[in-house]
C-alpha positions as CSV (number, residue, x, y, z in Angstrom):
1,M,-11.3,27.3,-45.6
2,S,-12.4,28.2,-42.1
3,D,-11.0,26.4,-39.0
4,T,-14.6,25.6,-37.9
5,L,-17.3,23.9,-39.8
6,R,-20.7,24.4,-38.3
7,G,-19.3,24.9,-34.8
8,I,-16.9,21.9,-35.0
9,K,-13.2,22.7,-34.8
10,M,-11.3,21.2,-37.6
11,Y,-7.8,20.0,-37.1
12,N,-5.2,19.6,-39.7
13,D,-3.2,16.3,-39.9
14,S,-0.2,17.5,-37.8
15,E,-2.5,18.6,-34.9
16,S,-4.4,15.3,-34.7
17,L,-1.2,13.4,-34.9
18,W,0.3,15.4,-32.0
19,N,-2.8,14.8,-29.9
20,W,-2.6,11.0,-30.6
21,E,1.1,11.0,-29.7
22,K,0.4,12.8,-26.4
23,T,-2.2,10.2,-25.6
24,V,0.1,7.3,-26.3
25,I,2.9,8.9,-24.3
26,T,0.5,9.5,-21.4
27,I,-0.6,5.9,-21.4
28,I,3.0,4.6,-21.5
29,V,4.2,6.9,-18.7
30,S,1.2,5.9,-16.5
31,T,1.9,2.2,-17.1
32,I,5.6,2.6,-16.3
33,L,4.8,4.5,-13.1
34,T,2.2,1.8,-12.0
35,I,4.8,-1.0,-12.6
36,I,7.4,0.9,-10.6
37,G,4.9,1.4,-7.8
38,F,4.1,-2.3,-7.6
39,G,7.7,-3.2,-8.0
40,F,8.6,-1.0,-5.0
41,A,6.0,-2.8,-2.9
42,F,7.5,-6.2,-3.7
43,I,11.1,-5.0,-3.2
44,Q,10.2,-3.5,0.1
45,G,8.6,-6.8,1.3
46,A,11.5,-8.9,-0.1
47,M,14.0,-6.9,2.0
48,V,12.5,-8.1,5.3
49,K,14.0,-11.3,6.6
50,P,12.2,-14.0,8.6
51,S,14.8,-13.6,11.3
52,D,13.2,-10.1,12.0
53,A,9.9,-11.9,12.8
54,V,11.6,-14.5,14.9
55,R,13.5,-11.8,16.9
56,A,10.2,-9.9,17.5
57,L,8.6,-13.0,18.9
58,E,11.5,-13.9,21.1
59,T,11.7,-10.3,22.4
60,Q,8.0,-10.7,23.5
61,G,8.8,-13.9,25.4
62,Y,7.8,-16.5,22.8
63,S,10.1,-19.6,22.4
64,D,10.4,-22.5,20.0
65,V,9.4,-20.2,17.1
66,H,8.8,-21.7,13.6
67,I,7.9,-19.6,10.6
68,I,5.1,-21.2,8.6
69,G,4.9,-20.8,4.8
70,E,6.1,-17.8,2.7
71,P,5.8,-14.2,3.7
72,K,2.9,-12.1,2.4
73,W,3.7,-8.8,0.8
74,V,0.5,-7.7,-0.8
75,A,-2.7,-6.2,0.8
76,L,-1.2,-6.2,4.3
77,S,-3.7,-3.7,5.7
78,W,-6.5,-6.2,4.8
79,R,-4.7,-8.9,6.7
80,G,-4.4,-7.0,10.0
81,C,-1.1,-5.1,9.5
82,G,-0.5,-1.4,9.4
83,G,0.3,0.9,6.5
84,G,4.0,0.9,7.4
85,D,4.5,-2.8,7.4
86,A,6.4,-4.5,4.6
87,A,5.7,-8.2,5.2
88,L,3.5,-10.6,7.2
89,Y,4.9,-13.8,8.6
90,N,2.8,-16.6,10.1
91,A,4.4,-18.5,12.9
92,Q,3.9,-21.2,15.5
93,A,5.5,-20.7,18.9
94,K,5.2,-21.3,22.6
95,N,3.9,-18.2,24.4
96,P,5.4,-17.0,27.6
97,I,3.2,-19.4,29.7
98,G,4.3,-22.4,27.6
99,K,1.2,-22.9,25.4
100,Q,1.7,-23.6,21.7
101,V,0.0,-20.8,19.7
102,D,-0.4,-19.6,16.1
103,V,0.6,-16.0,15.7
104,F,1.4,-13.6,12.9
105,V,4.1,-10.9,12.8
106,C,3.8,-7.7,10.8
107,V,7.3,-6.6,10.0
108,G,8.2,-3.1,9.0
109,W,11.0,-1.9,6.8
110,W,13.7,0.6,7.9
111,F,12.7,2.4,11.0
112,K,9.3,0.7,11.6
113,G,9.5,-2.2,14.1
114,S,7.4,-5.4,14.2
115,T,3.9,-6.1,15.6
116,V,3.0,-9.5,17.0
117,R,-0.7,-10.5,16.6
118,S,-2.4,-13.6,17.7
119,N,-5.3,-15.4,15.9
């Protein structure tokens, strides 16, 4: 019998099984890589300590610093941080002239420093 039937390529059972296996393997590998990517983002944020944010504020002249709530690790660029930042901390502190203010600190990981932003 011919490999084509009216212009349609015919596959034997072993060829169609191999194509199905390649598709499943591709889906599994893609899923694993996606999970690893998201995991790395969370691990990166988890390795930044609140003391890094407090130190950044104190270096800029803020005093009586209190970190508010939990750090944010996801979608930081939508929240005002840069691409190299790993975590965002909200804080209340006294600014250099003594006024109580709300600020947030974008803290980087490894060689990236911190950025202090006010609301």
